[in-house]
C-alpha positions in Angstrom: 9.9 3.3 14.5 12.4 2.8 17.3 16.0 2.0 16.7 17.3 -1.3 18.0 20.7 -2.5 18.9 21.5 -5.2 16.3 22.8 -8.4 17.7 26.3 -9.6 16.8 26.9 -12.8 14.9 25.3 -14.3 11.8 23.5 -11.2 10.4 21.3 -13.3 8.0 19.8 -15.3 10.8 19.6 -12.3 13.1 18.0 -10.1 10.5 15.4 -12.7 9.7 14.7 -13.1 13.4 14.2 -9.3 13.8 11.7 -9.3 10.9 9.8 -12.2 12.4 9.7 -10.5 15.8 8.4 -7.4 14.2 5.5 -9.3 12.7 6.9 -10.0 9.3 7.6 -8.1 6.1 6.3 -4.5 6.1 6.0 -1.8 3.5 7.9 1.2 4.8 8.3 4.8 3.4 11.6 6.5 3.9 11.5 10.3 3.6 14.6 12.4 3.5 15.8 15.2 1.3 19.4 13.8 1.5 19.7 11.0 -1.0 22.6 9.3 0.7 20.5 9.1 4.0 17.5 7.6 2.1 19.7 5.1 0.3 21.5 3.9 3.4 18.3 3.4 5.5 16.4 1.9 2.6 19.1 -0.6 2.0 19.2 -1.7 5.6 15.5 -2.1 5.7 15.5 -4.1 2.5 18.2 -6.4 4.0 15.8 -7.0 6.9 13.2 -8.1 4.3 11.0 -5.1 4.1 9.6 -3.5 1.0 10.8 0.1 1.0 9.4 3.1 -0.8 11.3 6.4 -0.9 10.4 10.1 -1.1 12.7 13.1 -1.2 10.2 15.6 0.1 7.0 16.0 2.2 4.8 16.6 -0.8 6.2 13.5 -2.6 5.7 11.4 0.6 2.0 12.6 0.8 1.5 11.6 -2.8 2.9 8.1 -2.2 0.7 7.8 1.0 -2.4 8.6 -1.1 -1.5 6.0 -3.7 -0.2 3.1 -1.7 -0.7 1.3 1.6 2.2 1.9 3.9 2.9 0.2 7.3 5.3 2.8 8.6 7.0 6.1 7.7 
């Protein structure tokens, strides 16, 4: 995934527009051993309308990937 500069203004409209531009709601897996990093990123992605799964390690991420369909990590 590439980071984007978020537009200024009404974030609700802008966020919905970004999700539409990206092709709609996605299921994303956030992997980080630092809980605060995972929580911040997961919250931002959820606010953009995505379904977010979280893992705190590589082995946990691999287990999730075996069990669920994910659009991006």
